[in-house]
C-alpha positions, 0 to 999 in steps of 0.5 A: 089161732096160733103163734106167728111161727119163727119170730124172735119173741119178745122183740125190743119195745116198739116206739112210735111218736106217742106209744110203746108196744111191748110185752105184757107185764104183771103191772098190766093185769088190772088193765087187761081185766078192765079191757076184757070186762068192758061192755063198750069194748066188747059191743061187737065181740060177743059181750064182755067176760065177767070181772070175777071170772077174769080176776080168778083166771087171768095170769099174773102177766096176761097175754104173754105169747108171740104176737101179743103186744101191750099198747102203753101210753106214758107207762100205762096200758091203754090197749092190746094188739094181737098178731096170730096165725089164723089156723082155724078161721071161719073163712077159707080165705083167711086160713094160715094167714096172720090175723090182726086184732086190737082192743083199746080201753074206751078212754083211749078212743078217738085219739088215733092210738089204734091207728098208730099202734096197729101201723107200728105192729104191722111194720114190725110184722113186715120186718120179721115175716116179709112177704106175708099177707095179713087179714082182719075181721070185724063186724060191718056195724063197727064203723070205727073198726071198718075205717081203721081197716081201710086206713091200714090198707086192708081191702074187702075180701068178703062179707059173711054172717057169723055170731048173729051179725054181718062180718067183714074180712079184709086183706092187707097184701104182703109187703114185698121185701126190698130187692 
């Protein structure tokens, strides 16, 4: 995966009804470690990383690159949205397209934050790179992620087996710029 290409980064913070999508800051480091070390968060992602390894390796302000948004609720990080170019995807249908990923702390689950944040990130994407499709991959066993993908307008392109599980590849068609 690589960055998105010719986009100005970081953008001004993106505000929704309840959330702010912004660039990572040093104050987010502990939340990044919690997110990446969480067994619950990584149930469908191959398992968590060891906390001590993350403590040693993570930058002071982790995840600072184009397309990486911290999801902030009331001044605290609750999740992360990633939009990256899928240059080496396992599935040919995804190669070269923007790829949406998201991780949220378990305490933020069930409140609609992921849908709100992902919709805002996709709106931003449509504004800076109009006419481009977006892909999303998730395990079919991750029912919540499958529901979110449908809510965000992704439709199934294919299912495939990888990482010892059935995977789902969805596509969100490009939003055409206004004429």
